N, CA, C, O and the ligand as a Tripos MOL2 file, in Angstrom:
@<TRIPOS>MOLECULE
protein
  257   255    65     0     0
PROTEIN
NO_CHARGES

@<TRIPOS>ATOM
      1 N         107.1100  135.3200  105.7590 N.3       1 MET1
      2 CA        107.9980  134.2340  105.3180 C.3       1 MET1
      3 C         107.2060  132.9560  105.0080 C.2       1 MET1
      4 O         107.6440  132.1540  104.1830 O.2       1 MET1
      5 N         106.0740  132.7540  105.6410 N.am      2 SER2
      6 CA        105.4170  131.4570  105.5680 C.3       2 SER2
      7 C         104.9780  131.0760  104.1620 C.2       2 SER2
      8 O         104.9640  129.8900  103.8320 O.2       2 SER2
      9 N         104.6260  132.0270  103.3380 N.am      3 ALA3
     10 CA        104.1190  131.7040  102.0070 C.3       3 ALA3
     11 C         105.2280  131.7680  100.9570 C.2       3 ALA3
     12 O         104.9710  131.5740   99.7680 O.2       3 ALA3
     13 N         106.4170  132.0300  101.3790 N.am      4 THR4
     14 CA        107.5050  132.1830  100.4130 C.3       4 THR4
     15 C         108.3660  130.9350  100.3480 C.2       4 THR4
     16 O         109.0200  130.5590  101.3210 O.2       4 THR4
     17 N         108.3550  130.2940   99.1700 N.am      5 TRP5
     18 CA        109.1950  129.1190   98.9780 C.3       5 TRP5
     19 C         110.3680  129.5050   98.0850 C.2       5 TRP5
     20 O         110.1730  130.0190   96.9830 O.2       5 TRP5
     21 N         111.5480  129.2650   98.5470 N.am      6 PRO6
     22 CA        112.7090  129.5790   97.7070 C.3       6 PRO6
     23 C         112.6790  128.7650   96.4200 C.2       6 PRO6
     24 O         112.3160  127.5890   96.4310 O.2       6 PRO6
     25 N         113.0510  129.3750   95.3420 N.am      7 LYS7
     26 CA        113.0820  128.6530   94.0700 C.3       7 LYS7
     27 C         114.1470  127.5600   94.1150 C.2       7 LYS7
     28 O         115.2130  127.7340   94.7050 O.2       7 LYS7
     29 N         113.8410  126.4530   93.4910 N.am      8 GLY8
     30 CA        114.8070  125.3650   93.4410 C.3       8 GLY8
     31 C         114.5410  124.2890   94.4750 C.2       8 GLY8
     32 O         115.0860  123.1900   94.3740 O.2       8 GLY8
     33 N         113.7260  124.5810   95.4520 N.am      9 ILE9
     34 CA        113.3820  123.5580   96.4360 C.3       9 ILE9
     35 C         112.0870  122.8730   96.0190 C.2       9 ILE9
     36 O         111.0370  123.5120   95.9430 O.2       9 ILE9
     37 N         112.1610  121.6080   95.7560 N.am     10 ARG10
     38 CA        110.9950  120.8890   95.2510 C.3      10 ARG10
     39 C         110.7250  119.6540   96.0900 C.2      10 ARG10
     40 O         110.9160  118.5250   95.6370 O.2      10 ARG10
     41 N         110.2910  119.8750   97.2820 N.am     11 TYR11
     42 CA        109.9550  118.7350   98.1280 C.3      11 TYR11
     43 C         108.5900  118.1730   97.7890 C.2      11 TYR11
     44 O         108.2710  117.0370   98.1420 O.2      11 TYR11
     45 N         107.7870  118.9680   97.1050 N.am     12 VAL12
     46 CA        106.4110  118.5570   96.8740 C.3      12 VAL12
     47 C         106.2850  117.8330   95.5390 C.2      12 VAL12
     48 O         105.9960  118.4390   94.5080 O.2      12 VAL12
     49 N         106.5040  116.5430   95.5840 N.am     13 TYR13
     50 CA        106.2270  115.7220   94.4170 C.3      13 TYR13
     51 C         105.9980  114.2910   94.8740 C.2      13 TYR13
     52 O         106.1630  113.9780   96.0530 O.2      13 TYR13
     53 N         105.6280  113.4440   93.9670 N.am     14 VAL14
     54 CA        105.1980  112.0900   94.3340 C.3      14 VAL14
     55 C         106.2490  111.3570   95.1530 C.2      14 VAL14
     56 O         105.9130  110.5770   96.0450 O.2      14 VAL14
     57 N         107.5050  111.6010   94.8560 N.am     15 GLY15
     58 CA        108.5900  110.8580   95.4890 C.3      15 GLY15
     59 C         108.7220  111.0650   96.9800 C.2      15 GLY15
     60 O         109.4620  110.3280   97.6320 O.2      15 GLY15
     61 N         108.0420  112.0260   97.5360 N.am     16 ASN16
     62 CA        108.2280  112.2500   98.9730 C.3      16 ASN16
     63 C         107.2100  111.5200   99.8290 C.2      16 ASN16
     64 O         107.1040  111.7750  101.0290 O.2      16 ASN16
     65 N         106.4630  110.6170   99.2190 N.am     17 VAL17
     66 CA        105.5380  109.8060  100.0040 C.3      17 VAL17
     67 C         106.3130  108.6380  100.5990 C.2      17 VAL17
     68 O         106.5820  107.6470   99.9190 O.2      17 VAL17
     69 N         106.6620  108.7590  101.8480 N.am     18 ALA18
     70 CA        107.4940  107.7490  102.5050 C.3      18 ALA18
     71 C         106.7850  106.4070  102.5510 C.2      18 ALA18
     72 O         105.5960  106.3280  102.8600 O.2      18 ALA18
     73 N         107.5140  105.3740  102.2450 N.am     19 GLY19
     74 CA        106.9620  104.0400  102.3460 C.3      19 GLY19
     75 C         106.1500  103.6010  101.1480 C.2      19 GLY19
     76 O         105.5000  102.5560  101.1840 O.2      19 GLY19
     77 N         106.1800  104.3850  100.0910 N.am     20 HIS20
     78 CA        105.4350  104.0000   98.8980 C.3      20 HIS20
     79 C         106.1050  102.8010   98.2360 C.2      20 HIS20
     80 O         107.2450  102.8900   97.7790 O.2      20 HIS20
     81 N         105.3970  101.6950   98.1880 N.am     21 GLU21
     82 CA        105.9960  100.4370   97.7320 C.3      21 GLU21
     83 C         106.4660  100.5060   96.2840 C.2      21 GLU21
     84 O         107.4810   99.9100   95.9250 O.2      21 GLU21
     85 N         105.7420  101.2180   95.4760 N.am     22 GLY22
     86 CA        106.0410  101.2240   94.0470 C.3      22 GLY22
     87 C         107.3170  101.9360   93.6680 C.2      22 GLY22
     88 O         107.6830  101.9830   92.4940 O.2      22 GLY22
     89 N         107.9960  102.4910   94.6530 N.am     23 ASN23
     90 CA        109.1900  103.2610   94.3310 C.3      23 ASN23
     91 C         110.4650  102.4140   94.3160 C.2      23 ASN23
     92 O         111.5210  102.8820   93.8910 O.2      23 ASN23
     93 N         110.3630  101.1870   94.7740 N.am     24 HIS24
     94 CA        111.5570  100.3660   94.8090 C.3      24 HIS24
     95 C         111.8440   99.7910   93.4340 C.2      24 HIS24
     96 O         110.9400   99.5460   92.6350 O.2      24 HIS24
     97 N         113.0980   99.5870   93.1890 N.am     25 THR25
     98 CA        113.4960   99.0060   91.9150 C.3      25 THR25
     99 C         114.1650   97.6580   92.1640 C.2      25 THR25
    100 O         115.0630   97.5380   92.9980 O.2      25 THR25
    101 N         113.7240   96.6740   91.4460 N.am     26 TYR26
    102 CA        114.3000   95.3450   91.5910 C.3      26 TYR26
    103 C         115.0200   94.9460   90.3070 C.2      26 TYR26
    104 O         114.6090   95.3100   89.2050 O.2      26 TYR26
    105 N         116.0750   94.2090   90.4720 N.am     27 CYS27
    106 CA        116.7640   93.6620   89.3110 C.3      27 CYS27
    107 C         115.8440   92.6500   88.6420 C.2      27 CYS27
    108 O         115.2950   91.7660   89.3000 O.2      27 CYS27
    109 N         115.6820   92.7850   87.3370 N.am     28 HIS28
    110 CA        114.7800   91.8650   86.6360 C.3      28 HIS28
    111 C         115.4370   90.5000   86.4230 C.2      28 HIS28
    112 O         114.7850   89.5400   86.0130 O.2      28 HIS28
    113 N         116.7280   90.4320   86.7080 N.am     29 HIS29
    114 CA        117.4300   89.1650   86.4770 C.3      29 HIS29
    115 C         117.5150   88.3290   87.7620 C.2      29 HIS29
    116 O         117.0930   87.1730   87.7840 O.2      29 HIS29
    117 N         118.0600   88.9190   88.8250 N.am     30 CYS30
    118 CA        118.2400   88.1410   90.0520 C.3      30 CYS30
    119 C         117.1630   88.4470   91.0880 C.2      30 CYS30
    120 O         117.0390   87.7370   92.0860 O.2      30 CYS30
    121 N         116.3820   89.5070   90.8520 N.am     31 GLY31
    122 CA        115.2480   89.7860   91.7150 C.3      31 GLY31
    123 C         115.5860   90.5220   92.9990 C.2      31 GLY31
    124 O         114.7010   90.7780   93.8150 O.2      31 GLY31
    125 N         116.8380   90.8610   93.1900 N.am     32 LYS32
    126 CA        117.1980   91.5800   94.4090 C.3      32 LYS32
    127 C         116.7860   93.0500   94.3030 C.2      32 LYS32
    128 O         116.7590   93.6240   93.2140 O.2      32 LYS32
    129 N         116.4690   93.6390   95.4430 N.am     33 MET33
    130 CA        116.1290   95.0530   95.4480 C.3      33 MET33
    131 C         117.4070   95.8710   95.3260 C.2      33 MET33
    132 O         118.2980   95.7830   96.1710 O.2      33 MET33
    133 N         117.4840   96.6510   94.2880 N.am     34 ILE34
    134 CA        118.7190   97.3840   94.0570 C.3      34 ILE34
    135 C         118.5950   98.8530   94.4100 C.2      34 ILE34
    136 O         119.5870   99.4990   94.7460 O.2      34 ILE34
    137 N         117.3760   99.3870   94.3370 N.am     35 VAL35
    138 CA        117.1770  100.7670   94.7630 C.3      35 VAL35
    139 C         115.9370  100.8360   95.6350 C.2      35 VAL35
    140 O         114.8300  100.5250   95.1950 O.2      35 VAL35
    141 N         116.1400  101.2450   96.8650 N.am     36 GLU36
    142 CA        115.0210  101.4250   97.7830 C.3      36 GLU36
    143 C         114.8330  102.9090   98.0010 C.2      36 GLU36
    144 O         115.7060  103.5790   98.5520 O.2      36 GLU36
    145 N         113.7120  103.4150   97.5770 N.am     37 ARG37
    146 CA        113.4620  104.8420   97.7350 C.3      37 ARG37
    147 C         112.5080  105.0700   98.9020 C.2      37 ARG37
    148 O         111.3960  104.5430   98.9240 O.2      37 ARG37
    149 N         112.9490  105.8390   99.8410 N.am     38 THR38
    150 CA        112.0770  106.2470  100.9370 C.3      38 THR38
    151 C         112.0340  107.7630  100.9370 C.2      38 THR38
    152 O         112.9530  108.4200  101.4260 O.2      38 THR38
    153 N         110.9720  108.3080  100.3910 N.am     39 GLY39
    154 CA        110.9370  109.7500  100.2260 C.3      39 GLY39
    155 C         112.0200  110.1880   99.2690 C.2      39 GLY39
    156 O         112.2170  109.5600   98.2290 O.2      39 GLY39
    157 N         112.7120  111.2360   99.5940 N.am     40 PHE40
    158 CA        113.7560  111.7240   98.7070 C.3      40 PHE40
    159 C         115.1200  111.2050   99.1250 C.2      40 PHE40
    160 O         116.1460  111.6200   98.5860 O.2      40 PHE40
    161 N         115.1230  110.3030  100.0830 N.am     41 ILE41
    162 CA        116.3700  109.6590  100.4840 C.3      41 ILE41
    163 C         116.4470  108.2920   99.8050 C.2      41 ILE41
    164 O         115.4240  107.6240   99.6490 O.2      41 ILE41
    165 N         117.6130  107.8820   99.4100 N.am     42 ILE42
    166 CA        117.7660  106.5620   98.8130 C.3      42 ILE42
    167 C         118.7310  105.7640   99.6800 C.2      42 ILE42
    168 O         119.9440  105.8150   99.4760 O.2      42 ILE42
    169 N         118.1840  105.0180  100.6570 N.am     43 PRO43
    170 CA        119.0440  104.2940  101.5960 C.3      43 PRO43
    171 C         119.7540  103.0930  100.9670 C.2      43 PRO43
    172 O         120.8490  102.7190  101.3860 O.2      43 PRO43
    173 N         119.1280  102.5040   99.9750 N.am     44 THR44
    174 CA        119.7380  101.3550   99.3250 C.3      44 THR44
    175 C         120.0220  101.6870   97.8690 C.2      44 THR44
    176 O         119.1360  102.1210   97.1320 O.2      44 THR44
    177 N         121.2490  101.4810   97.4730 N.am     45 TYR45
    178 CA        121.6080  101.8230   96.1040 C.3      45 TYR45
    179 C         122.6640  100.8460   95.6280 C.2      45 TYR45
    180 O         123.8570  101.0300   95.8670 O.2      45 TYR45
    181 N         122.2110   99.8140   94.9580 N.am     46 GLN46
    182 CA        123.1130   98.7180   94.5920 C.3      46 GLN46
    183 C         123.3630   98.6850   93.0970 C.2      46 GLN46
    184 O         123.2990   97.6340   92.4600 O.2      46 GLN46
    185 N         123.6480   99.8520   92.5550 N.am     47 ILE47
    186 CA        123.8920   99.9250   91.1210 C.3      47 ILE47
    187 C         125.2920  100.4700   90.8760 C.2      47 ILE47
    188 O         125.7030  101.4660   91.4690 O.2      47 ILE47
    189 N         125.9940   99.8100   90.0100 N.am     48 GLU48
    190 CA        127.3180  100.2660   89.6630 C.3      48 GLU48
    191 C         127.4530  100.2790   88.1490 C.2      48 GLU48
    192 O         127.2970   99.2510   87.4900 O.2      48 GLU48
    193 N         127.7410  101.4340   87.6160 N.am     49 LYS49
    194 CA        127.8590  101.5930   86.1530 C.3      49 LYS49
    195 C         126.6200  101.0630   85.4330 C.2      49 LYS49
    196 O         126.7210  100.2800   84.4880 O.2      49 LYS49
    197 N         125.4430  101.5080   85.9010 N.am     50 ASN50
    198 CA        124.1580  101.1360   85.2960 C.3      50 ASN50
    199 C         123.8550   99.6490   85.3620 C.2      50 ASN50
    200 O         122.9900   99.1580   84.6370 O.2      50 ASN50
    201 N         124.5530   98.9360   86.2180 N.am     51 ALA51
    202 CA        124.3150   97.4980   86.2930 C.3      51 ALA51
    203 C         124.0660   97.0800   87.7310 C.2      51 ALA51
    204 O         124.5350   97.7270   88.6680 O.2      51 ALA51
    205 N         123.3260   95.9950   87.8970 N.am     52 CYS52
    206 CA        123.0760   95.4030   89.1980 C.3      52 CYS52
    207 C         124.3950   94.9660   89.8240 C.2      52 CYS52
    208 O         125.2010   94.2960   89.1790 O.2      52 CYS52
    209 N         124.6130   95.3450   91.0800 N.am     53 LYS53
    210 CA        125.8690   94.9830   91.7440 C.3      53 LYS53
    211 C         125.9490   93.4930   92.0350 C.2      53 LYS53
    212 O         127.0410   92.9460   92.1940 O.2      53 LYS53
    213 N         124.7990   92.8350   92.1050 N.am     54 PHE54
    214 CA        124.7830   91.4220   92.4870 C.3      54 PHE54
    215 C         125.0920   90.5040   91.3160 C.2      54 PHE54
    216 O         125.8520   89.5440   91.4470 O.2      54 PHE54
    217 N         124.4960   90.8090   90.1720 N.am     55 CYS55
    218 CA        124.6760   89.8800   89.0470 C.3      55 CYS55
    219 C         125.2220   90.5640   87.8000 C.2      55 CYS55
    220 O         125.5600   89.8920   86.8260 O.2      55 CYS55
    221 N         125.3120   91.8800   87.8200 N.am     56 GLY56
    222 CA        125.9370   92.5850   86.7050 C.3      56 GLY56
    223 C         125.0230   92.8810   85.5290 C.2      56 GLY56
    224 O         125.4780   93.3840   84.5020 O.2      56 GLY56
    225 N         123.7370   92.5730   85.6690 N.am     57 THR57
    226 CA        122.7970   92.8540   84.5940 C.3      57 THR57
    227 C         122.5840   94.3590   84.4570 C.2      57 THR57
    228 O         122.4180   95.0620   85.4540 O.2      57 THR57
    229 N         122.5900   94.8370   83.2460 N.am     58 LEU58
    230 CA        122.3440   96.2560   83.0170 C.3      58 LEU58
    231 C         120.9160   96.6000   83.4100 C.2      58 LEU58
    232 O         119.9760   95.8860   83.0600 O.2      58 LEU58
    233 N         120.7610   97.6930   84.1350 N.am     59 ILE59
    234 CA        119.4520   98.1340   84.5800 C.3      59 ILE59
    235 C         119.0360   99.3490   83.7570 C.2      59 ILE59
    236 O         119.6870  100.3930   83.8070 O.2      59 ILE59
    237 N         117.9500   99.2090   83.0010 N.am     60 PRO60
    238 CA        117.4900  100.3540   82.2200 C.3      60 PRO60
    239 C         117.0660  101.4890   83.1420 C.2      60 PRO60
    240 O         116.3870  101.2660   84.1450 O.2      60 PRO60
    241 N         117.4610  102.6740   82.8050 N.am     61 GLY61
    242 CA        117.0830  103.8060   83.6450 C.3      61 GLY61
    243 C         118.1830  104.8400   83.6670 C.2      61 GLY61
    244 O         119.2310  104.7030   83.0350 O.2      61 GLY61
    245 N         117.8990  105.8740   84.4190 N.am     62 LYS62
    246 CA        118.8330  106.9780   84.4880 C.3      62 LYS62
    247 C         119.4560  107.0040   85.8730 C.2      62 LYS62
    248 O         118.8050  107.3890   86.8450 O.2      62 LYS62
    249 N         120.6830  106.6060   85.9620 N.am     63 TRP63
    250 CA        121.3600  106.5650   87.2610 C.3      63 TRP63
    251 C         122.5370  107.5260   87.2150 C.2      63 TRP63
    252 O         123.3010  107.5610   86.2500 O.2      63 TRP63
    253 N         122.6570  108.2770   88.2460 N.am     64 SER64
    254 CA        123.7770  109.2240   88.2560 C.3      64 SER64
    255 C         124.6090  109.0530   89.5130 C.2      64 SER64
    256 O         125.5970  109.7630   89.7000 O.2      64 SER64
    257 ZN        120.7600   91.3870   89.5030 Zn       65 ZN65
@<TRIPOS>BOND
     1     1     2 1
     2     2     3 1
     3     3     4 2
     4     3     5 am
     5     5     6 1
     6     6     7 1
     7     7     8 2
     8     7     9 am
     9     9    10 1
    10    10    11 1
    11    11    12 2
    12    11    13 am
    13    13    14 1
    14    14    15 1
    15    15    16 2
    16    15    17 am
    17    17    18 1
    18    18    19 1
    19    19    20 2
    20    19    21 am
    21    21    22 1
    22    22    23 1
    23    23    24 2
    24    23    25 am
    25    25    26 1
    26    26    27 1
    27    27    28 2
    28    27    29 am
    29    29    30 1
    30    30    31 1
    31    31    32 2
    32    31    33 am
    33    33    34 1
    34    34    35 1
    35    35    36 2
    36    35    37 am
    37    37    38 1
    38    38    39 1
    39    39    40 2
    40    39    41 am
    41    41    42 1
    42    42    43 1
    43    43    44 2
    44    43    45 am
    45    45    46 1
    46    46    47 1
    47    47    48 2
    48    47    49 am
    49    49    50 1
    50    50    51 1
    51    51    52 2
    52    51    53 am
    53    53    54 1
    54    54    55 1
    55    55    56 2
    56    55    57 am
    57    57    58 1
    58    58    59 1
    59    59    60 2
    60    59    61 am
    61    61    62 1
    62    62    63 1
    63    63    64 2
    64    63    65 am
    65    65    66 1
    66    66    67 1
    67    67    68 2
    68    67    69 am
    69    69    70 1
    70    70    71 1
    71    71    72 2
    72    71    73 am
    73    73    74 1
    74    74    75 1
    75    75    76 2
    76    75    77 am
    77    77    78 1
    78    78    79 1
    79    79    80 2
    80    79    81 am
    81    81    82 1
    82    82    83 1
    83    83    84 2
    84    83    85 am
    85    85    86 1
    86    86    87 1
    87    87    88 2
    88    87    89 am
    89    89    90 1
    90    90    91 1
    91    91    92 2
    92    91    93 am
    93    93    94 1
    94    94    95 1
    95    95    96 2
    96    95    97 am
    97    97    98 1
    98    98    99 1
    99    99   100 2
   100    99   101 am
   101   101   102 1
   102   102   103 1
   103   103   104 2
   104   103   105 am
   105   105   106 1
   106   106   107 1
   107   107   108 2
   108   107   109 am
   109   109   110 1
   110   110   111 1
   111   111   112 2
   112   111   113 am
   113   113   114 1
   114   114   115 1
   115   115   116 2
   116   115   117 am
   117   117   118 1
   118   118   119 1
   119   119   120 2
   120   119   121 am
   121   121   122 1
   122   122   123 1
   123   123   124 2
   124   123   125 am
   125   125   126 1
   126   126   127 1
   127   127   128 2
   128   127   129 am
   129   129   130 1
   130   130   131 1
   131   131   132 2
   132   131   133 am
   133   133   134 1
   134   134   135 1
   135   135   136 2
   136   135   137 am
   137   137   138 1
   138   138   139 1
   139   139   140 2
   140   139   141 am
   141   141   142 1
   142   142   143 1
   143   143   144 2
   144   143   145 am
   145   145   146 1
   146   146   147 1
   147   147   148 2
   148   147   149 am
   149   149   150 1
   150   150   151 1
   151   151   152 2
   152   151   153 am
   153   153   154 1
   154   154   155 1
   155   155   156 2
   156   155   157 am
   157   157   158 1
   158   158   159 1
   159   159   160 2
   160   159   161 am
   161   161   162 1
   162   162   163 1
   163   163   164 2
   164   163   165 am
   165   165   166 1
   166   166   167 1
   167   167   168 2
   168   167   169 am
   169   169   170 1
   170   170   171 1
   171   171   172 2
   172   171   173 am
   173   173   174 1
   174   174   175 1
   175   175   176 2
   176   175   177 am
   177   177   178 1
   178   178   179 1
   179   179   180 2
   180   179   181 am
   181   181   182 1
   182   182   183 1
   183   183   184 2
   184   183   185 am
   185   185   186 1
   186   186   187 1
   187   187   188 2
   188   187   189 am
   189   189   190 1
   190   190   191 1
   191   191   192 2
   192   191   193 am
   193   193   194 1
   194   194   195 1
   195   195   196 2
   196   195   197 am
   197   197   198 1
   198   198   199 1
   199   199   200 2
   200   199   201 am
   201   201   202 1
   202   202   203 1
   203   203   204 2
   204   203   205 am
   205   205   206 1
   206   206   207 1
   207   207   208 2
   208   207   209 am
   209   209   210 1
   210   210   211 1
   211   211   212 2
   212   211   213 am
   213   213   214 1
   214   214   215 1
   215   215   216 2
   216   215   217 am
   217   217   218 1
   218   218   219 1
   219   219   220 2
   220   219   221 am
   221   221   222 1
   222   222   223 1
   223   223   224 2
   224   223   225 am
   225   225   226 1
   226   226   227 1
   227   227   228 2
   228   227   229 am
   229   229   230 1
   230   230   231 1
   231   231   232 2
   232   231   233 am
   233   233   234 1
   234   234   235 1
   235   235   236 2
   236   235   237 am
   237   237   238 1
   238   238   239 1
   239   239   240 2
   240   239   241 am
   241   241   242 1
   242   242   243 1
   243   243   244 2
   244   243   245 am
   245   245   246 1
   246   246   247 1
   247   247   248 2
   248   247   249 am
   249   249   250 1
   250   250   251 1
   251   251   252 2
   252   251   253 am
   253   253   254 1
   254   254   255 1
   255   255   256 2
@<TRIPOS>SUBSTRUCTURE
     1 MET1         2 RESIDUE 1 A MET
     2 SER2         6 RESIDUE 1 A SER
     3 ALA3        10 RESIDUE 1 A ALA
     4 THR4        14 RESIDUE 1 A THR
     5 TRP5        18 RESIDUE 1 A TRP
     6 PRO6        22 RESIDUE 1 A PRO
     7 LYS7        26 RESIDUE 1 A LYS
     8 GLY8        30 RESIDUE 1 A GLY
     9 ILE9        34 RESIDUE 1 A ILE
    10 ARG10       38 RESIDUE 1 A ARG
    11 TYR11       42 RESIDUE 1 A TYR
    12 VAL12       46 RESIDUE 1 A VAL
    13 TYR13       50 RESIDUE 1 A TYR
    14 VAL14       54 RESIDUE 1 A VAL
    15 GLY15       58 RESIDUE 1 A GLY
    16 ASN16       62 RESIDUE 1 A ASN
    17 VAL17       66 RESIDUE 1 A VAL
    18 ALA18       70 RESIDUE 1 A ALA
    19 GLY19       74 RESIDUE 1 A GLY
    20 HIS20       78 RESIDUE 1 A HIS
    21 GLU21       82 RESIDUE 1 A GLU
    22 GLY22       86 RESIDUE 1 A GLY
    23 ASN23       90 RESIDUE 1 A ASN
    24 HIS24       94 RESIDUE 1 A HIS
    25 THR25       98 RESIDUE 1 A THR
    26 TYR26      102 RESIDUE 1 A TYR
    27 CYS27      106 RESIDUE 1 A CYS
    28 HIS28      110 RESIDUE 1 A HIS
    29 HIS29      114 RESIDUE 1 A HIS
    30 CYS30      118 RESIDUE 1 A CYS
    31 GLY31      122 RESIDUE 1 A GLY
    32 LYS32      126 RESIDUE 1 A LYS
    33 MET33      130 RESIDUE 1 A MET
    34 ILE34      134 RESIDUE 1 A ILE
    35 VAL35      138 RESIDUE 1 A VAL
    36 GLU36      142 RESIDUE 1 A GLU
    37 ARG37      146 RESIDUE 1 A ARG
    38 THR38      150 RESIDUE 1 A THR
    39 GLY39      154 RESIDUE 1 A GLY
    40 PHE40      158 RESIDUE 1 A PHE
    41 ILE41      162 RESIDUE 1 A ILE
    42 ILE42      166 RESIDUE 1 A ILE
    43 PRO43      170 RESIDUE 1 A PRO
    44 THR44      174 RESIDUE 1 A THR
    45 TYR45      178 RESIDUE 1 A TYR
    46 GLN46      182 RESIDUE 1 A GLN
    47 ILE47      186 RESIDUE 1 A ILE
    48 GLU48      190 RESIDUE 1 A GLU
    49 LYS49      194 RESIDUE 1 A LYS
    50 ASN50      198 RESIDUE 1 A ASN
    51 ALA51      202 RESIDUE 1 A ALA
    52 CYS52      206 RESIDUE 1 A CYS
    53 LYS53      210 RESIDUE 1 A LYS
    54 PHE54      214 RESIDUE 1 A PHE
    55 CYS55      218 RESIDUE 1 A CYS
    56 GLY56      222 RESIDUE 1 A GLY
    57 THR57      226 RESIDUE 1 A THR
    58 LEU58      230 RESIDUE 1 A LEU
    59 ILE59      234 RESIDUE 1 A ILE
    60 PRO60      238 RESIDUE 1 A PRO
    61 GLY61      242 RESIDUE 1 A GLY
    62 LYS62      246 RESIDUE 1 A LYS
    63 TRP63      250 RESIDUE 1 A TRP
    64 SER64      254 RESIDUE 1 A SER
    65 ZN65       257 GROUP 0 **** ****
């Protein structure tokens, strides 16, 4: 079992480096942190309809 990885599980990629500073997203208008990525968990998510929740500026990117 040890060498067998089920297909579809992709834990091994850049995003799983916990505490990587460059993964956070800040609003370019008000400067608040709108997405805080810690590994594959996103504890902070302040985007609503592709816009910053604080000031309403549209944030370029792919948000689902
Ligand atoms: Zn903003």
